[in-house]
All heavy atoms as an XYZ file, in Angstrom:
695
protein
N      -4.896     -3.860      3.202
C      -5.831     -2.792      2.941
C      -6.967     -3.283      2.041
O      -8.113     -2.936      2.261
C      -5.070     -1.629      2.310
C      -5.917     -0.447      2.041
S      -6.454      0.290      3.568
C      -6.802      1.907      3.047
N      -6.605     -4.076      1.025
C      -7.647     -4.572      0.124
C      -8.595     -5.517      0.851
O      -9.801     -5.515      0.587
C      -7.029     -5.270     -1.078
C      -6.319     -4.313     -1.972
C      -4.973     -4.192     -2.124
C      -6.904     -3.307     -2.810
N      -4.689     -3.186     -2.998
C      -5.861     -2.620     -3.450
C      -8.204     -2.925     -3.082
C      -6.087     -1.584     -4.333
C      -8.423     -1.894     -3.962
C      -7.376     -1.240     -4.574
N      -8.052     -6.338      1.754
C      -8.905     -7.238      2.523
C      -9.873     -6.447      3.395
O     -11.038     -6.813      3.536
C      -8.071     -8.180      3.401
C      -7.332     -9.233      2.642
C      -5.982     -9.420      2.830
C      -7.988    -10.047      1.736
C      -5.296    -10.396      2.137
C      -7.311    -11.035      1.037
C      -5.959    -11.211      1.237
N      -9.388     -5.365      3.972
C     -10.236     -4.533      4.826
C     -11.371     -3.910      4.009
O     -12.535     -3.923      4.436
C      -9.394     -3.445      5.491
C     -10.083     -2.581      6.530
C     -10.607     -3.430      7.666
C      -9.132     -1.532      7.050
N     -11.056     -3.376      2.839
C     -12.086     -2.781      1.981
C     -13.088     -3.834      1.513
O     -14.301     -3.577      1.478
C     -11.445     -2.085      0.789
C     -10.599     -0.857      1.123
C      -9.925     -0.331     -0.130
C     -11.435      0.209      1.778
N     -12.588     -5.004      1.159
C     -13.462     -6.094      0.747
C     -14.391     -6.504      1.891
O     -15.587     -6.758      1.683
C     -12.635     -7.285      0.267
C     -13.399     -8.467     -0.289
C     -14.156     -8.074     -1.546
C     -12.435     -9.593     -0.592
N     -13.851     -6.553      3.102
C     -14.662     -6.899      4.265
C     -15.741     -5.865      4.539
O     -16.886     -6.212      4.834
N     -15.382     -4.582      4.428
C     -16.378     -3.530      4.646
C     -17.483     -3.580      3.592
O     -18.668     -3.402      3.911
C     -15.714     -2.160      4.648
C     -14.805     -1.863      5.844
C     -14.065     -0.558      5.631
C     -15.619     -1.835      7.122
N     -17.088     -3.822      2.362
C     -18.076     -3.953      1.292
C     -18.993     -5.148      1.558
O     -20.219     -5.055      1.421
C     -17.378     -4.112     -0.057
C     -18.289     -4.309     -1.256
C     -19.112     -3.054     -1.515
C     -17.475     -4.671     -2.483
N     -18.407     -6.261      1.957
C     -19.198     -7.455      2.257
C     -20.170     -7.236      3.401
O     -21.334     -7.658      3.330
N     -19.718     -6.566      4.449
C     -20.596     -6.296      5.589
C     -21.754     -5.400      5.158
O     -22.909     -5.619      5.545
C     -19.805     -5.666      6.754
C     -20.731     -5.093      7.811
C     -18.886     -6.700      7.376
N     -21.452     -4.386      4.355
C     -22.515     -3.494      3.881
C     -23.536     -4.222      3.031
O     -24.753     -4.045      3.202
N     -23.050     -5.055      2.121
C     -23.964     -5.809      1.260
C     -24.776     -6.821      2.070
O     -25.964     -7.034      1.798
C     -23.193     -6.512      0.148
C     -22.568     -5.600     -0.911
C     -21.712     -6.412     -1.873
C     -23.631     -4.824     -1.664
N     -24.166     -7.457      3.042
C     -24.871     -8.424      3.881
C     -25.912     -7.722      4.752
O     -27.048     -8.189      4.873
C     -23.862     -9.178      4.760
C     -24.457    -10.096      5.788
C     -25.061    -11.322      5.173
C     -25.531    -12.264      6.281
N     -26.299    -13.356      5.762
N     -25.559     -6.586      5.323
C     -26.471     -5.863      6.216
C     -27.717     -5.407      5.462
O     -28.835     -5.515      5.956
C     -25.756     -4.665      6.845
C     -26.625     -3.876      7.781
C     -26.914     -4.353      9.060
C     -27.172     -2.659      7.395
C     -27.714     -3.641      9.915
C     -27.965     -1.931      8.246
C     -28.246     -2.425      9.505
O     -29.049     -1.710     10.357
N     -27.519     -4.900      4.246
C     -28.645     -4.424      3.452
C     -29.244     -5.512      2.552
O     -30.139     -5.241      1.761
C     -28.225     -3.218      2.611
C     -27.926     -1.997      3.435
C     -26.631     -1.525      3.549
C     -28.936     -1.341      4.116
C     -26.351     -0.414      4.319
C     -28.671     -0.231      4.890
C     -27.375      0.241      4.994
N     -28.743     -6.740      2.702
C     -29.231     -7.913      1.977
C     -29.310     -7.660      0.473
O     -30.339     -7.856     -0.165
C     -30.577     -8.361      2.541
C     -30.489     -8.790      3.989
C     -31.820     -9.243      4.558
O     -32.832     -9.219      3.812
O     -31.848     -9.624      5.731
N     -28.186     -7.227     -0.084
C     -28.095     -6.933     -1.508
C     -27.578     -8.161     -2.247
O     -26.526     -8.699     -1.909
C     -27.152     -5.730     -1.759
C     -26.994     -5.477     -3.245
C     -27.659     -4.501     -1.043
N     -28.309     -8.576     -3.257
C     -27.866     -9.654     -4.131
C     -27.613    -10.963     -3.402
O     -28.245    -11.284     -2.390
N     -26.659    -11.712     -3.939
C     -26.343    -13.030     -3.399
C     -25.657    -12.933     -2.036
O     -25.744    -13.856     -1.225
C     -25.448    -13.790     -4.364
N     -24.995    -11.823     -1.782
C     -24.263    -11.670     -0.519
C     -25.219    -11.695      0.664
O     -24.861    -12.134      1.760
C     -23.429    -10.359     -0.526
C     -22.684    -10.179      0.775
C     -22.468    -10.361     -1.694
N     -26.444    -11.257      0.463
C     -27.430    -11.270      1.541
C     -27.712    -12.664      2.066
O     -28.086    -12.823      3.229
N     -27.544    -13.672      1.242
C     -27.795    -15.042      1.664
C     -26.581    -15.781      2.189
O     -26.692    -16.911      2.662
N     -25.416    -15.167      2.115
C     -24.202    -15.820      2.588
C     -24.153    -15.857      4.110
O     -24.749    -15.038      4.800
C     -22.960    -15.085      2.088
C     -22.721    -15.164      0.620
C     -23.428    -15.868     -0.294
C     -21.701    -14.474     -0.103
N     -22.913    -15.677     -1.548
C     -21.855    -14.827     -1.449
C     -20.691    -13.610      0.249
C     -21.014    -14.336     -2.438
C     -19.853    -13.124     -0.725
C     -20.009    -13.489     -2.056
N     -23.376    -16.789      4.616
C     -23.150    -16.882      6.057
C     -22.276    -15.720      6.511
O     -21.447    -15.204      5.758
C     -22.438    -18.205      6.368
O     -21.946    -18.204      7.685
N     -22.464    -15.313      7.771
C     -21.641    -14.225      8.309
C     -20.164    -14.618      8.353
O     -19.283    -13.773      8.273
C     -22.118    -13.817      9.697
C     -23.253    -12.839      9.636
C     -24.568    -13.092      9.876
C     -23.161    -11.454      9.301
N     -25.298    -11.949      9.706
C     -24.460    -10.919      9.355
C     -22.113    -10.608      8.958
C     -24.739     -9.587      9.086
C     -22.389     -9.274      8.697
C     -23.684     -8.781      8.758
N     -19.879    -15.916      8.501
C     -18.482    -16.367      8.528
C     -17.782    -16.044      7.210
O     -16.617    -15.638      7.198
C     -18.404    -17.872      8.792
C     -18.774    -18.211     10.192
C     -19.934    -18.783     10.615
C     -18.003    -17.959     11.359
N     -19.936    -18.907     11.973
C     -18.743    -18.410     12.463
C     -16.750    -17.401     11.588
C     -18.278    -18.324     13.765
C     -16.284    -17.319     12.894
C     -17.045    -17.769     13.957
N     -18.478    -16.210      6.118
C     -17.898    -15.904      4.806
C     -17.719    -14.401      4.645
O     -16.701    -13.929      4.142
C     -18.783    -16.478      3.679
C     -18.796    -17.994      3.750
C     -18.301    -16.000      2.313
C     -19.808    -18.647      2.838
N     -18.711    -13.645      5.092
C     -18.672    -12.189      4.940
C     -17.557    -11.576      5.795
O     -16.900    -10.624      5.374
C     -20.049    -11.581      5.306
C     -19.991    -10.071      5.314
C     -21.111    -12.070      4.339
N     -17.318    -12.137      6.964
C     -16.311    -11.579      7.883
C     -14.907    -12.137      7.654
O     -13.944    -11.648      8.258
C     -16.739    -11.821      9.331
C     -18.032    -11.119      9.754
C     -18.399    -11.508     11.171
C     -17.910     -9.613      9.612
N     -14.754    -13.137      6.795
C     -13.443    -13.749      6.582
C     -12.381    -12.781      6.035
O     -11.198    -12.940      6.373
C     -13.564    -14.973      5.682
O     -14.014    -14.600      4.404
N     -12.707    -11.762      5.210
C     -11.649    -10.837      4.784
C     -10.984    -10.090      5.948
O      -9.811     -9.733      5.870
C     -12.374     -9.858      3.855
C     -13.509    -10.642      3.310
C     -13.943    -11.533      4.449
N     -11.714     -9.882      7.046
C     -11.098     -9.225      8.208
C     -10.039    -10.133      8.838
O      -8.983     -9.656      9.269
C     -12.160     -8.837      9.239
C     -13.094     -7.768      8.760
C     -14.426     -8.048      8.540
C     -12.641     -6.484      8.513
C     -15.292     -7.070      8.092
C     -13.486     -5.493      8.065
C     -14.827     -5.788      7.850
N     -10.299    -11.432      8.884
C      -9.306    -12.376      9.407
C      -8.091    -12.428      8.481
O      -6.944    -12.494      8.954
C      -9.925    -13.760      9.556
N      -8.338    -12.375      7.171
C      -7.222    -12.368      6.218
C      -6.390    -11.094      6.361
O      -5.162    -11.132      6.258
C      -7.742    -12.511      4.798
C      -8.375    -13.861      4.456
C      -9.023    -13.809      3.076
C      -7.339    -14.961      4.527
N      -7.041     -9.953      6.590
C      -6.319     -8.696      6.798
C      -5.455     -8.778      8.049
O      -4.298     -8.339      8.054
C      -7.291     -7.525      6.898
N      -5.994     -9.349      9.107
C      -5.236     -9.506     10.344
C      -4.028    -10.409     10.127
O      -2.913    -10.098     10.576
C      -6.133    -10.078     11.440
C      -5.498    -10.267     12.805
C      -5.138     -8.913     13.406
C      -6.443    -11.021     13.713
N      -4.209    -11.505      9.395
C      -3.094    -12.415      9.108
C      -2.033    -11.728      8.246
O      -0.830    -11.885      8.480
C      -3.607    -13.666      8.404
N      -2.465    -10.949      7.259
C      -1.525    -10.227      6.397
C      -0.695     -9.236      7.208
O       0.520     -9.162      7.073
C      -2.268     -9.515      5.275
C      -1.410     -8.515      4.578
C      -1.430     -7.163      4.747
C      -0.352     -8.768      3.649
N      -0.472     -6.568      3.964
C       0.206     -7.536      3.281
C       0.168     -9.926      3.095
C       1.254     -7.428      2.372
C       1.214     -9.806      2.195
C       1.740     -8.582      1.845
N      -1.355     -8.447      8.057
C      -0.624     -7.455      8.844
C       0.335     -8.120      9.825
O       1.440     -7.624     10.043
C      -1.587     -6.538      9.575
C      -2.192     -5.506      8.668
C      -1.610     -4.920      7.583
C      -3.495     -4.961      8.764
N      -2.484     -4.040      6.999
C      -3.644     -4.034      7.689
C      -4.569     -5.143      9.625
C      -4.807     -3.307      7.495
C      -5.719     -4.414      9.414
C      -5.838     -3.513      8.367
N      -0.069     -9.232     10.407
C       0.819     -9.950     11.321
C       2.051    -10.450     10.570
O       3.187    -10.315     11.050
C       0.074    -11.110     11.972
N       1.857    -11.022      9.379
C       2.985    -11.511      8.598
C       3.880    -10.361      8.147
O       5.112    -10.461      8.231
C       2.498    -12.282      7.371
C       3.633    -12.651      6.485
C       4.476    -13.706      6.627
C       4.098    -11.918      5.339
N       5.429    -13.692      5.642
C       5.216    -12.599      4.837
C       3.677    -10.758      4.710
C       5.912    -12.145      3.726
C       4.367    -10.317      3.597
C       5.470    -11.009      3.114
N       3.284     -9.277      7.657
C       4.065     -8.154      7.135
C       4.931     -7.536      8.228
O       6.083     -7.170      7.977
C       3.135     -7.102      6.535
N       4.396     -7.424      9.429
C       5.176     -6.843     10.521
C       6.254     -7.796     11.027
O       7.384     -7.384     11.297
C       4.262     -6.443     11.678
C       3.459     -5.196     11.370
O       3.843     -4.449     10.444
O       2.448     -4.965     12.058
N       5.935     -9.083     11.131
C       6.909    -10.026     11.676
C       8.029    -10.349     10.689
O       9.147    -10.650     11.097
C       6.214    -11.312     12.113
O       5.702    -11.991     10.980
N       7.752    -10.267      9.398
C       8.767    -10.604      8.402
C       9.668     -9.431      8.035
O      10.663     -9.599      7.342
C       8.097    -11.129      7.128
O       7.422    -10.084      6.462
N       9.296     -8.229      8.457
C      10.080     -7.050      8.111
C       9.657     -6.412      6.801
O      10.278     -5.469      6.332
N       8.616     -6.918      6.178
C       8.139     -6.397      4.891
C       7.761     -4.917      5.002
O       8.140     -4.104      4.156
C       6.936     -7.218      4.428
C       6.312     -6.738      3.141
C       6.869     -7.078      1.920
C       5.168     -5.955      3.146
C       6.311     -6.650      0.735
C       4.601     -5.522      1.970
C       5.165     -5.868      0.775
O       4.608     -5.434     -0.391
N       7.047     -4.562      6.048
C       6.600     -3.179      6.226
C       7.787     -2.244      6.378
O       7.858     -1.193      5.727
C       5.689     -3.079      7.469
O       4.624     -4.017      7.331
C       5.118     -1.687      7.617
N       8.733     -2.606      7.204
C       9.906     -1.761      7.439
C      10.737     -1.621      6.166
O      11.244     -0.544      5.853
C      10.747     -2.357      8.562
C      11.925     -1.523      8.960
C      11.481     -0.226      9.598
C      12.663      0.522     10.159
N      12.278      1.816     10.671
N      10.880     -2.714      5.418
C      11.649     -2.682      4.175
C      11.004     -1.737      3.160
O      11.698     -0.973      2.489
C      11.753     -4.096      3.612
C      12.667     -4.229      2.426
C      12.932     -5.680      2.043
N      11.742     -6.507      1.925
C      11.395     -7.461      2.780
N      12.149     -7.725      3.828
N      10.295     -8.175      2.590
N       9.686     -1.760      3.048
C       8.984     -0.868      2.124
C       9.140      0.591      2.541
O       9.300      1.468      1.692
C       7.495     -1.232      2.038
C       7.250     -2.511      1.300
C       7.711     -2.367     -0.143
C       7.472     -3.603     -0.928
N       7.942     -3.516     -2.297
N       9.118      0.862      3.825
C       9.320      2.230      4.312
C      10.728      2.702      3.977
O      10.921      3.833      3.510
C       9.063      2.309      5.834
C       9.539      3.630      6.407
C       7.587      2.108      6.131
N      11.714      1.847      4.172
C      13.093      2.217      3.873
C      13.294      2.455      2.380
O      14.009      3.389      1.989
C      14.045      1.130      4.385
C      14.111      1.076      5.893
S      15.041     -0.324      6.543
C      16.608     -0.132      5.778
N      12.665      1.640      1.520
C      12.768      1.847      0.070
C      12.136      3.174     -0.343
O      12.689      3.899     -1.171
C      12.086      0.695     -0.674
C      12.835     -0.606     -0.596
C      12.056     -1.769     -1.163
O      10.910     -1.574     -1.651
O      12.582     -2.898     -1.112
N      10.990      3.501      0.241
C      10.317      4.764     -0.083
C      11.167      5.958      0.355
O      11.299      6.939     -0.381
C       8.944      4.805      0.579
C       8.119      6.016      0.189
C       6.712      5.969      0.734
N       6.682      5.796      2.174
C       6.025      4.825      2.817
N       5.336      3.945      2.141
N       6.064      4.750      4.136
N      11.772      5.865      1.532
C      12.636      6.956      2.004
C      13.871      7.101      1.124
O      14.308      8.221      0.844
C      13.031      6.712      3.452
C      11.900      6.925      4.426
C      12.277      6.568      5.854
O      13.408      6.092      6.090
O      11.425      6.760      6.732
N      14.438      6.000      0.667
C      15.609      6.056     -0.212
C      15.259      6.704     -1.551
O      16.043      7.496     -2.085
C      16.175      4.656     -0.433
N      14.078      6.387     -2.089
C      13.642      7.024     -3.353
C      13.454      8.524     -3.170
O      13.876      9.314     -4.017
C      12.333      6.396     -3.841
C      12.508      5.104     -4.584
C      11.231      4.692     -5.307
N      10.051      4.688     -4.461
C       9.622      3.640     -3.767
N      10.271      2.500     -3.832
N       8.527      3.708     -3.025
N      12.822      8.925     -2.072
C      12.614     10.355     -1.808
C      13.947     11.082     -1.658
O      14.123     12.194     -2.164
C      11.776     10.550     -0.547
C      10.326     10.131     -0.707
C       9.535     10.295      0.550
N       9.511     11.697      0.930
C       9.329     12.129      2.168
N       9.156     11.264      3.151
N       9.303     13.411      2.425
N      14.898     10.445     -0.981
C      16.214     11.049     -0.796
C      16.923     11.223     -2.138
O      17.500     12.272     -2.412
C      17.057     10.168      0.134
C      18.446     10.687      0.369
C      19.221      9.744      1.270
C      20.643     10.198      1.456
N      21.400      9.257      2.305
N      16.860     10.195     -3.000
C      17.531     10.277     -4.298
C      16.886     11.339     -5.188
O      17.587     12.065     -5.897
C      17.518      8.922     -4.999
C      18.400      8.890     -6.220
C      19.854      9.187     -5.888
O      20.417      8.622     -4.957
N      20.458     10.076     -6.633
N      15.581     11.464     -5.143
C      14.895     12.506     -5.923
C      15.335     13.883     -5.446
O      15.599     14.778     -6.257
C      13.362     12.342     -5.818
C      12.636     13.576     -6.327
C      12.916     11.110     -6.582
N      15.440     14.058     -4.142
C      15.878     15.345     -3.578
C      17.318     15.654     -4.010
O      17.630     16.784     -4.423
C      15.762     15.312     -2.057
C      16.028     16.644     -1.391
C      15.773     16.601      0.106
N      16.603     15.622      0.781
C      16.146     14.542      1.411
N      14.863     14.280      1.445
N      16.968     13.707      2.004
N      18.200     14.656     -3.979
C      19.597     14.859     -4.381
C      19.668     15.195     -5.861
O      20.387     16.122     -6.270
C      20.440     13.606     -4.049
C      20.610     13.469     -2.538
C      21.789     13.655     -4.749
C      21.202     12.147     -2.099
N      18.918     14.448     -6.695
C      18.917     14.722     -8.138
C      18.406     16.122     -8.439
O      18.939     16.819     -9.300
C      18.083     13.691     -8.885
C      18.759     12.331     -8.953
O      19.984     12.260     -8.700
O      18.061     11.347     -9.257
N      17.367     16.546     -7.738
C      16.818     17.884     -7.958
C      17.842     18.958     -7.585
O      18.029     19.938     -8.320
C      15.537     18.058     -7.148
C      14.816     19.367     -7.422
C      13.532     19.507     -6.631
N      13.781     19.448     -5.203
C      13.250     18.557     -4.366
N      12.416     17.646     -4.811
N      13.534     18.579     -3.074
N      18.531     18.772     -6.484
C      19.533     19.751     -6.071
C      20.714     19.775     -7.037
O      21.219     20.843     -7.379
C      20.010     19.448     -4.651
C      18.949     19.722     -3.606
C      19.373     19.263     -2.232
O      20.395     18.619     -2.044
N      18.551     19.594     -1.230
N      21.156     18.619     -7.504
C      22.256     18.570     -8.476
C      21.856     19.221     -9.789
O      22.642     19.922    -10.414
C      22.715     17.132     -8.707
C      23.441     16.541     -7.500
C      23.847     15.106     -7.758
N      24.778     14.988     -8.857
C      26.109     15.032     -8.747
N      26.647     15.202     -7.555
N      26.885     14.920     -9.809
N      20.613     18.982    -10.219
C      20.135     19.588    -11.458
C      20.073     21.105    -11.329
O      20.405     21.828    -12.275
C      18.763     19.035    -11.827
N      19.688     21.588    -10.166
C      19.630     23.031     -9.941
C      21.020     23.665     -9.964
O      21.156     24.840    -10.310
C      18.931     23.355     -8.626
C      17.440     23.110     -8.688
O      16.863     23.073     -9.767
N      16.832     22.925     -7.540
N      22.033     22.893     -9.617
C      23.409     23.402     -9.652
C      24.050     23.209    -11.025
O      25.180     23.624    -11.247
C      24.263     22.696     -8.594
C      23.888     23.061     -7.175
S      25.030     22.413     -5.935
C      24.879     20.671     -6.146
N      23.360     22.539    -11.947
C      23.894     22.312    -13.279
C      24.802     21.101    -13.371
O      25.508     20.925    -14.363
N      24.796     20.254    -12.370
C      25.616     19.042    -12.364
C      24.795     17.876    -12.906
O      23.565     17.883    -12.847
C      26.068     18.729    -10.934
C      26.940     19.796    -10.269
C      27.154     19.444     -8.807
C      28.252     19.931    -11.000
N      25.468     16.859    -13.444
C      24.715     15.697    -13.946
C      24.030     14.970    -12.786
O      24.592     14.844    -11.705
C      25.763     14.821    -14.609
C      27.073     15.275    -14.075
C      26.902     16.704    -13.660
N      22.834     14.498    -13.050
C      22.095     13.758    -12.030
C      22.444     12.284    -12.123
O      23.292     11.884    -12.916
C      20.579     13.953    -12.219
O      20.218     13.490    -13.510
C      20.194     15.410    -12.085
N      21.794     11.496    -11.335
C      22.081     10.070    -11.299
C      21.880      9.417    -12.663
O      22.591      8.495    -13.031
C      21.160      9.413    -10.273
C      21.449      7.969    -10.050
C      20.551      7.440     -8.968
N      21.001      6.125     -8.569
C      20.381      5.374     -7.703
N      19.301      5.816     -7.117
N      20.837      4.193     -7.393
N      20.899      9.892    -13.433
C      20.647      9.322    -14.754
C      21.487      9.989    -15.835
O      21.319      9.718    -17.011
C      19.164      9.381    -15.114
C      18.609     10.798    -15.080
O      19.383     11.740    -14.886
O      17.393     10.939    -15.261
N      22.399     10.880    -15.438
C      23.346     11.474    -16.369
C      22.846     12.691    -17.122
O      23.535     13.198    -17.998
N      21.677     13.185    -16.792
C      21.134     14.327    -17.485
C      21.480     15.610    -16.745
O      21.598     15.634    -15.543
C      19.622     14.220    -17.634
C      19.192     13.051    -18.482
C      17.681     12.984    -18.578
O      16.980     13.705    -17.909
N      17.210     12.105    -19.445
N      21.637     16.677    -17.536
C      21.836     17.995    -16.958
C      20.690     18.888    -17.391
O      20.098     18.681    -18.435
C      23.131     18.637    -17.485
C      24.360     17.974    -16.998
C      25.570     18.753    -17.478
N      26.765     18.050    -17.147
C      27.931     18.621    -17.029
N      28.063     19.893    -17.257
N      28.995     17.914    -16.720
N      20.412     19.852    -16.585
C      19.407     20.828    -16.970
C      20.095     22.131    -17.307
O      21.216     22.396    -16.874
C      18.390     21.074    -15.836
O      19.105     21.533    -14.692
C      17.637     19.807    -15.505
N      19.437     22.925    -18.102
C      20.002     24.226    -18.477
C      19.859     25.190    -17.314
O      18.874     25.194    -16.607
C      19.272     24.779    -19.694
C      19.560     23.977    -20.939
C      18.791     24.525    -22.068
N      17.387     24.151    -21.831
C      16.369     24.603    -22.527
N      16.551     25.482    -23.473
N      15.153     24.201    -22.276
N      20.841     26.024    -17.172
C      20.771     27.032    -16.130
C      20.419     28.360    -16.714
O      20.710     28.751    -17.740
C      22.111     27.161    -15.441
C      22.290     25.990    -14.491
C      23.430     26.244    -13.601
N      23.110     27.430    -12.815
C      23.518     27.654    -11.609
N      24.268     26.780    -11.040
N      23.219     28.720    -10.962
């Protein structure tokens, strides 16, 4: 995502010839898009993306369980109880 934003910023600066970026080669300006493509290919092939999704779902599930236990007056995962 950061590579994509950097690439869009670079293209905008190059197109409007702002500052030093206006004098750079298009290959340099467009290189963050190639880096973004390489990152996404690696993240998908290595399982990084799926692992992050599973971790986020596990956190959401634990928060939901803790909230329900706290509402029933039972100790939560961190051992705290709420008043009823």
